[in-house]
PDB file of the backbone (N, CA, C, O) and the ligand in Angstrom, with CONECT records:
HET     ZN  A 101       1
ATOM      1  N   MET A   1      15.708  10.357  -1.138  1.00  0.00           N
ATOM      2  CA  MET A   1      16.529   9.197  -1.037  1.00  0.00           C
ATOM      3  C   MET A   1      16.911   9.027   0.407  1.00  0.00           C
ATOM      4  O   MET A   1      17.955   9.562   0.782  1.00  0.00           O
ATOM      5  N   SER A   2      16.168   8.327   1.279  1.00  0.00           N
ATOM      6  CA  SER A   2      16.451   8.208   2.729  1.00  0.00           C
ATOM      7  C   SER A   2      15.787   7.102   3.285  1.00  0.00           C
ATOM      8  O   SER A   2      15.271   6.273   2.536  1.00  0.00           O
ATOM      9  N   ASP A   3      15.729   6.968   4.705  1.00  0.00           N
ATOM     10  CA  ASP A   3      14.863   5.791   5.144  1.00  0.00           C
ATOM     11  C   ASP A   3      13.477   5.966   5.008  1.00  0.00           C
ATOM     12  O   ASP A   3      12.698   5.013   5.013  1.00  0.00           O
ATOM     13  N   GLU A   4      13.075   7.325   4.867  1.00  0.00           N
ATOM     14  CA  GLU A   4      11.556   7.645   4.640  1.00  0.00           C
ATOM     15  C   GLU A   4      11.078   6.879   3.395  1.00  0.00           C
ATOM     16  O   GLU A   4       9.925   6.447   3.378  1.00  0.00           O
ATOM     17  N   ILE A   5      11.796   6.715   2.493  1.00  0.00           N
ATOM     18  CA  ILE A   5      11.344   5.819   1.157  1.00  0.00           C
ATOM     19  C   ILE A   5      11.016   4.410   1.429  1.00  0.00           C
ATOM     20  O   ILE A   5      10.166   3.752   0.827  1.00  0.00           O
ATOM     21  N   ARG A   6      11.796   3.995   2.427  1.00  0.00           N
ATOM     22  CA  ARG A   6      11.567   2.397   2.762  1.00  0.00           C
ATOM     23  C   ARG A   6      10.255   2.147   3.341  1.00  0.00           C
ATOM     24  O   ARG A   6       9.851   2.716   4.355  1.00  0.00           O
ATOM     25  N   LEU A   7       9.570   1.244   2.645  1.00  0.00           N
ATOM     26  CA  LEU A   7       8.277   0.751   3.257  1.00  0.00           C
ATOM     27  C   LEU A   7       8.126  -0.706   3.604  1.00  0.00           C
ATOM     28  O   LEU A   7       8.499  -1.650   2.909  1.00  0.00           O
ATOM     29  N   PRO A   8       7.621  -0.750   4.595  1.00  0.00           N
ATOM     30  CA  PRO A   8       7.254  -2.223   5.200  1.00  0.00           C
ATOM     31  C   PRO A   8       6.476  -3.031   4.177  1.00  0.00           C
ATOM     32  O   PRO A   8       5.932  -2.382   3.284  1.00  0.00           O
ATOM     33  N   LYS A   9       6.358  -4.207   4.175  1.00  0.00           N
ATOM     34  CA  LYS A   9       5.695  -4.992   3.263  1.00  0.00           C
ATOM     35  C   LYS A   9       4.156  -4.899   3.479  1.00  0.00           C
ATOM     36  O   LYS A   9       3.337  -5.094   2.581  1.00  0.00           O
ATOM     37  N   ALA A  10       3.881  -4.612   4.639  1.00  0.00           N
ATOM     38  CA  ALA A  10       2.354  -4.676   4.989  1.00  0.00           C
ATOM     39  C   ALA A  10       1.649  -3.207   4.768  1.00  0.00           C
ATOM     40  O   ALA A  10       0.455  -2.997   4.979  1.00  0.00           O
ATOM     41  N   GLU A  11       2.485  -2.340   4.361  1.00  0.00           N
ATOM     42  CA  GLU A  11       1.980  -1.029   4.146  1.00  0.00           C
ATOM     43  C   GLU A  11       1.783  -0.778   2.628  1.00  0.00           C
ATOM     44  O   GLU A  11       2.562  -1.093   1.729  1.00  0.00           O
ATOM     45  N   TYR A  12       0.679  -0.196   2.528  1.00  0.00           N
ATOM     46  CA  TYR A  12       0.107   0.038   1.216  1.00  0.00           C
ATOM     47  C   TYR A  12      -0.577   1.287   0.951  1.00  0.00           C
ATOM     48  O   TYR A  12      -1.265   1.774   1.848  1.00  0.00           O
ATOM     49  N   SER A  13      -0.472   1.874  -0.188  1.00  0.00           N
ATOM     50  CA  SER A  13      -1.252   3.138  -0.357  1.00  0.00           C
ATOM     51  C   SER A  13      -2.562   2.959  -1.250  1.00  0.00           C
ATOM     52  O   SER A  13      -2.724   2.100  -2.116  1.00  0.00           O
ATOM     53  N   THR A  14      -3.363   3.840  -0.903  1.00  0.00           N
ATOM     54  CA  THR A  14      -4.864   3.821  -1.790  1.00  0.00           C
ATOM     55  C   THR A  14      -4.838   5.098  -2.630  1.00  0.00           C
ATOM     56  O   THR A  14      -4.542   6.202  -2.172  1.00  0.00           O
ATOM     57  N   PRO A  15      -5.184   4.841  -3.945  1.00  0.00           N
ATOM     58  CA  PRO A  15      -5.404   5.919  -4.982  1.00  0.00           C
ATOM     59  C   PRO A  15      -6.191   6.948  -4.361  1.00  0.00           C
ATOM     60  O   PRO A  15      -7.106   6.502  -3.668  1.00  0.00           O
ATOM     61  N   PRO A  16      -6.086   8.307  -4.419  1.00  0.00           N
ATOM     62  CA  PRO A  16      -7.174   9.113  -3.836  1.00  0.00           C
ATOM     63  C   PRO A  16      -8.359   9.015  -4.616  1.00  0.00           C
ATOM     64  O   PRO A  16      -8.342   8.896  -5.841  1.00  0.00           O
ATOM     65  N   GLY A  17      -9.416   9.066  -3.901  1.00  0.00           N
ATOM     66  CA  GLY A  17     -10.799   9.043  -4.426  1.00  0.00           C
ATOM     67  C   GLY A  17     -11.270   7.856  -4.590  1.00  0.00           C
ATOM     68  O   GLY A  17     -12.392   7.800  -5.093  1.00  0.00           O
ATOM     69  N   ILE A  18     -10.645   6.669  -4.260  1.00  0.00           N
ATOM     70  CA  ILE A  18     -11.070   5.248  -4.292  1.00  0.00           C
ATOM     71  C   ILE A  18     -11.697   5.044  -3.072  1.00  0.00           C
ATOM     72  O   ILE A  18     -12.900   4.782  -3.065  1.00  0.00           O
ATOM     73  N   GLN A  19     -11.000   5.133  -1.926  1.00  0.00           N
ATOM     74  CA  GLN A  19     -11.627   4.952  -0.409  1.00  0.00           C
ATOM     75  C   GLN A  19     -11.267   6.232   0.292  1.00  0.00           C
ATOM     76  O   GLN A  19     -10.269   6.923   0.091  1.00  0.00           O
ATOM     77  N   HIS A  20     -12.204   6.426   1.111  1.00  0.00           N
ATOM     78  CA  HIS A  20     -12.021   7.678   1.970  1.00  0.00           C
ATOM     79  C   HIS A  20     -11.628   7.176   3.535  1.00  0.00           C
ATOM     80  O   HIS A  20     -12.422   6.644   4.311  1.00  0.00           O
ATOM     81  N   HIS A  21     -10.358   7.444   3.779  1.00  0.00           N
ATOM     82  CA  HIS A  21     -10.010   7.218   5.249  1.00  0.00           C
ATOM     83  C   HIS A  21      -9.592   8.511   5.921  1.00  0.00           C
ATOM     84  O   HIS A  21      -9.164   9.460   5.265  1.00  0.00           O
ATOM     85  N   VAL A  22      -9.724   8.533   7.262  1.00  0.00           N
ATOM     86  CA  VAL A  22      -9.182   9.796   7.915  1.00  0.00           C
ATOM     87  C   VAL A  22      -8.247   9.413   8.905  1.00  0.00           C
ATOM     88  O   VAL A  22      -8.439   8.489   9.696  1.00  0.00           O
ATOM     89  N   CYS A  23      -7.105  10.212   8.858  1.00  0.00           N
ATOM     90  CA  CYS A  23      -5.879   9.757   9.865  1.00  0.00           C
ATOM     91  C   CYS A  23      -6.251   9.566  11.248  1.00  0.00           C
ATOM     92  O   CYS A  23      -6.928  10.457  11.763  1.00  0.00           O
ATOM     93  N   GLU A  24      -5.904   8.487  11.991  1.00  0.00           N
ATOM     94  CA  GLU A  24      -6.232   8.162  13.108  1.00  0.00           C
ATOM     95  C   GLU A  24      -5.320   8.909  14.290  1.00  0.00           C
ATOM     96  O   GLU A  24      -5.550   8.724  15.485  1.00  0.00           O
ATOM     97  N   HIS A  25      -4.369   9.684  13.851  1.00  0.00           N
ATOM     98  CA  HIS A  25      -3.627  10.598  14.811  1.00  0.00           C
ATOM     99  C   HIS A  25      -4.523  11.532  15.414  1.00  0.00           C
ATOM    100  O   HIS A  25      -5.330  12.187  14.756  1.00  0.00           O
ATOM    101  N   ASP A  26      -4.396  11.607  16.657  1.00  0.00           N
ATOM    102  CA  ASP A  26      -5.352  12.425  17.657  1.00  0.00           C
ATOM    103  C   ASP A  26      -5.364  13.757  17.090  1.00  0.00           C
ATOM    104  O   ASP A  26      -4.275  14.330  17.097  1.00  0.00           O
ATOM    105  N   GLY A  27      -6.377  14.395  16.588  1.00  0.00           N
ATOM    106  CA  GLY A  27      -6.334  15.876  16.324  1.00  0.00           C
ATOM    107  C   GLY A  27      -6.072  15.905  14.778  1.00  0.00           C
ATOM    108  O   GLY A  27      -6.375  16.946  14.195  1.00  0.00           O
ATOM    109  N   CYS A  28      -5.605  14.993  14.142  1.00  0.00           N
ATOM    110  CA  CYS A  28      -5.505  15.099  12.716  1.00  0.00           C
ATOM    111  C   CYS A  28      -6.760  14.547  11.786  1.00  0.00           C
ATOM    112  O   CYS A  28      -7.222  13.416  11.943  1.00  0.00           O
ATOM    113  N   ALA A  29      -7.187  15.355  10.935  1.00  0.00           N
ATOM    114  CA  ALA A  29      -8.346  14.956  10.221  1.00  0.00           C
ATOM    115  C   ALA A  29      -8.015  14.897   8.810  1.00  0.00           C
ATOM    116  O   ALA A  29      -8.878  15.041   7.943  1.00  0.00           O
ATOM    117  N   LYS A  30      -6.769  14.687   8.547  1.00  0.00           N
ATOM    118  CA  LYS A  30      -6.411  14.497   6.996  1.00  0.00           C
ATOM    119  C   LYS A  30      -6.801  13.412   6.314  1.00  0.00           C
ATOM    120  O   LYS A  30      -7.148  12.433   6.973  1.00  0.00           O
ATOM    121  N   ASP A  31      -6.825  13.355   5.030  1.00  0.00           N
ATOM    122  CA  ASP A  31      -6.997  12.193   4.331  1.00  0.00           C
ATOM    123  C   ASP A  31      -6.051  11.198   4.680  1.00  0.00           C
ATOM    124  O   ASP A  31      -4.887  11.596   4.704  1.00  0.00           O
ATOM    125  N   ALA A  32      -6.259   9.933   4.974  1.00  0.00           N
ATOM    126  CA  ALA A  32      -5.224   8.958   5.254  1.00  0.00           C
ATOM    127  C   ALA A  32      -5.129   8.134   3.981  1.00  0.00           C
ATOM    128  O   ALA A  32      -6.123   7.577   3.515  1.00  0.00           O
ATOM    129  N   GLY A  33      -3.918   8.058   3.418  1.00  0.00           N
ATOM    130  CA  GLY A  33      -3.786   7.246   2.177  1.00  0.00           C
ATOM    131  C   GLY A  33      -2.845   6.087   2.569  1.00  0.00           C
ATOM    132  O   GLY A  33      -2.419   5.387   1.651  1.00  0.00           O
ATOM    133  N   TRP A  34      -2.515   5.839   3.713  1.00  0.00           N
ATOM    134  CA  TRP A  34      -1.679   4.489   4.229  1.00  0.00           C
ATOM    135  C   TRP A  34      -2.432   3.796   5.192  1.00  0.00           C
ATOM    136  O   TRP A  34      -2.958   4.376   6.142  1.00  0.00           O
ATOM    137  N   GLY A  35      -2.511   2.617   5.004  1.00  0.00           N
ATOM    138  CA  GLY A  35      -3.216   1.536   5.802  1.00  0.00           C
ATOM    139  C   GLY A  35      -2.330   0.686   6.286  1.00  0.00           C
ATOM    140  O   GLY A  35      -1.405   0.260   5.594  1.00  0.00           O
ATOM    141  N   PHE A  36      -2.526   0.328   7.593  1.00  0.00           N
ATOM    142  CA  PHE A  36      -1.621  -0.631   8.336  1.00  0.00           C
ATOM    143  C   PHE A  36      -2.553  -1.700   8.785  1.00  0.00           C
ATOM    144  O   PHE A  36      -3.610  -1.438   9.359  1.00  0.00           O
ATOM    145  N   ALA A  37      -2.122  -2.993   8.497  1.00  0.00           N
ATOM    146  CA  ALA A  37      -2.964  -3.968   8.975  1.00  0.00           C
ATOM    147  C   ALA A  37      -2.156  -5.173   9.243  1.00  0.00           C
ATOM    148  O   ALA A  37      -1.147  -5.381   8.568  1.00  0.00           O
ATOM    149  N   LYS A  38      -2.511  -5.957  10.149  1.00  0.00           N
ATOM    150  CA  LYS A  38      -2.057  -7.431  10.228  1.00  0.00           C
ATOM    151  C   LYS A  38      -3.034  -8.329   9.644  1.00  0.00           C
ATOM    152  O   LYS A  38      -4.208  -7.961   9.657  1.00  0.00           O
ATOM    153  N   PRO A  39      -2.725  -9.478   9.122  1.00  0.00           N
ATOM    154  CA  PRO A  39      -3.636 -10.280   8.577  1.00  0.00           C
ATOM    155  C   PRO A  39      -4.994 -10.615   9.476  1.00  0.00           C
ATOM    156  O   PRO A  39      -4.981 -10.813  10.691  1.00  0.00           O
ATOM    157  N   LYS A  40      -6.071 -10.634   8.694  1.00  0.00           N
ATOM    158  CA  LYS A  40      -7.221 -10.839   9.489  1.00  0.00           C
ATOM    159  C   LYS A  40      -7.753  -9.682  10.475  1.00  0.00           C
ATOM    160  O   LYS A  40      -8.830  -9.719  11.069  1.00  0.00           O
ATOM    161  N   GLN A  41      -6.863  -8.713  10.534  1.00  0.00           N
ATOM    162  CA  GLN A  41      -7.327  -7.612  11.366  1.00  0.00           C
ATOM    163  C   GLN A  41      -7.795  -6.135  10.520  1.00  0.00           C
ATOM    164  O   GLN A  41      -7.334  -5.811   9.425  1.00  0.00           O
ATOM    165  N   ALA A  42      -8.615  -5.497  11.152  1.00  0.00           N
ATOM    166  CA  ALA A  42      -9.007  -4.210  10.670  1.00  0.00           C
ATOM    167  C   ALA A  42      -7.851  -3.254  10.513  1.00  0.00           C
ATOM    168  O   ALA A  42      -7.105  -3.093  11.478  1.00  0.00           O
ATOM    169  N   PRO A  43      -7.628  -2.590   9.359  1.00  0.00           N
ATOM    170  CA  PRO A  43      -6.510  -1.751   9.158  1.00  0.00           C
ATOM    171  C   PRO A  43      -6.664  -0.415   9.918  1.00  0.00           C
ATOM    172  O   PRO A  43      -7.759   0.098  10.147  1.00  0.00           O
ATOM    173  N   HIS A  44      -5.573   0.063  10.259  1.00  0.00           N
ATOM    174  CA  HIS A  44      -5.413   1.367  10.841  1.00  0.00           C
ATOM    175  C   HIS A  44      -4.935   2.373   9.831  1.00  0.00           C
ATOM    176  O   HIS A  44      -4.031   2.076   9.049  1.00  0.00           O
ATOM    177  N   TRP A  45      -5.534   3.594   9.821  1.00  0.00           N
ATOM    178  CA  TRP A  45      -5.172   4.452   8.581  1.00  0.00           C
ATOM    179  C   TRP A  45      -4.375   5.691   9.028  1.00  0.00           C
ATOM    180  O   TRP A  45      -4.592   6.133  10.156  1.00  0.00           O
ATOM    181  N   PHE A  46      -3.663   6.158   8.401  1.00  0.00           N
ATOM    182  CA  PHE A  46      -2.598   7.415   8.730  1.00  0.00           C
ATOM    183  C   PHE A  46      -2.503   8.234   7.432  1.00  0.00           C
ATOM    184  O   PHE A  46      -2.644   7.715   6.324  1.00  0.00           O
ATOM    185  N   CYS A  47      -2.261   9.519   7.624  1.00  0.00           N
ATOM    186  CA  CYS A  47      -1.884  10.365   6.506  1.00  0.00           C
ATOM    187  C   CYS A  47      -0.307  10.211   6.555  1.00  0.00           C
ATOM    188  O   CYS A  47       0.383   9.611   7.380  1.00  0.00           O
ATOM    189  N   PHE A  48       0.077  10.969   5.366  1.00  0.00           N
ATOM    190  CA  PHE A  48       1.597  10.579   4.864  1.00  0.00           C
ATOM    191  C   PHE A  48       2.401  11.164   6.214  1.00  0.00           C
ATOM    192  O   PHE A  48       3.376  10.565   6.667  1.00  0.00           O
ATOM    193  N   GLU A  49       1.903  12.356   6.785  1.00  0.00           N
ATOM    194  CA  GLU A  49       2.611  12.964   7.975  1.00  0.00           C
ATOM    195  C   GLU A  49       2.729  11.909   9.101  1.00  0.00           C
ATOM    196  O   GLU A  49       3.788  11.770   9.714  1.00  0.00           O
ATOM    197  N   HIS A  50       1.653  11.184   9.360  1.00  0.00           N
ATOM    198  CA  HIS A  50       1.856  10.396  10.532  1.00  0.00           C
ATOM    199  C   HIS A  50       1.771   8.982  10.201  1.00  0.00           C
ATOM    200  O   HIS A  50       1.340   8.219  11.065  1.00  0.00           O
ATOM    201  N   ARG A  51       2.128   8.525   9.053  1.00  0.00           N
ATOM    202  CA  ARG A  51       2.136   7.180   8.670  1.00  0.00           C
ATOM    203  C   ARG A  51       3.055   6.394   9.594  1.00  0.00           C
ATOM    204  O   ARG A  51       2.834   5.215   9.871  1.00  0.00           O
ATOM    205  N   ALA A  52       3.962   6.994  10.004  1.00  0.00           N
ATOM    206  CA  ALA A  52       5.167   6.090  10.958  1.00  0.00           C
ATOM    207  C   ALA A  52       4.388   5.586  12.146  1.00  0.00           C
ATOM    208  O   ALA A  52       4.816   4.569  12.693  1.00  0.00           O
ATOM    209  N   GLU A  53       3.273   6.178  12.630  1.00  0.00           N
ATOM    210  CA  GLU A  53       2.634   5.676  13.687  1.00  0.00           C
ATOM    211  C   GLU A  53       2.040   4.335  13.331  1.00  0.00           C
ATOM    212  O   GLU A  53       2.033   3.384  14.112  1.00  0.00           O
ATOM    213  N   GLY A  54       1.575   4.311  12.195  1.00  0.00           N
ATOM    214  CA  GLY A  54       0.965   2.933  11.605  1.00  0.00           C
ATOM    215  C   GLY A  54       1.794   1.642  11.872  1.00  0.00           C
ATOM    216  O   GLY A  54       1.340   0.499  11.936  1.00  0.00           O
ATOM    217  N   GLU A  55       3.096   2.030  12.017  1.00  0.00           N
ATOM    218  CA  GLU A  55       3.902   0.844  12.069  1.00  0.00           C
ATOM    219  C   GLU A  55       3.893   0.128  13.332  1.00  0.00           C
ATOM    220  O   GLU A  55       4.284  -1.031  13.471  1.00  0.00           O
ATOM    221  N   HIS A  56       3.419   0.884  14.259  1.00  0.00           N
ATOM    222  CA  HIS A  56       3.210   0.268  15.507  1.00  0.00           C
ATOM    223  C   HIS A  56       2.095  -0.787  15.565  1.00  0.00           C
ATOM    224  O   HIS A  56       1.961  -1.512  16.551  1.00  0.00           O
ATOM    225  N   TYR A  57       1.248  -0.861  14.418  1.00  0.00           N
ATOM    226  CA  TYR A  57       0.075  -1.802  14.509  1.00  0.00           C
ATOM    227  C   TYR A  57       0.547  -3.210  13.626  1.00  0.00           C
ATOM    228  O   TYR A  57      -0.131  -4.227  13.477  1.00  0.00           O
ATOM    229  N   LEU A  58       1.759  -2.968  13.156  1.00  0.00           N
ATOM    230  CA  LEU A  58       2.313  -4.145  12.261  1.00  0.00           C
ATOM    231  C   LEU A  58       2.782  -5.096  13.183  1.00  0.00           C
ATOM    232  O   LEU A  58       3.282  -6.147  12.785  1.00  0.00           O
TER     233      LEU A  58
HETATM  234 ZN    ZN A 101      -2.234  12.645  10.284  1.00  0.00          ZN2+
END
């Protein structure tokens, strides 16, 4: 129960195994379950650890 739980509306999660994305954080190759995208733009993907970086793309 903290600010970590609060999710922007444009943030969404993908069930494991449905799509495979790799975290865009430099040097991170983890599976990215969080996508960030503005309307009509390609999403940016980040893992749980780096998903805060995706908010820069919103
Ligand atoms: Zn990452």
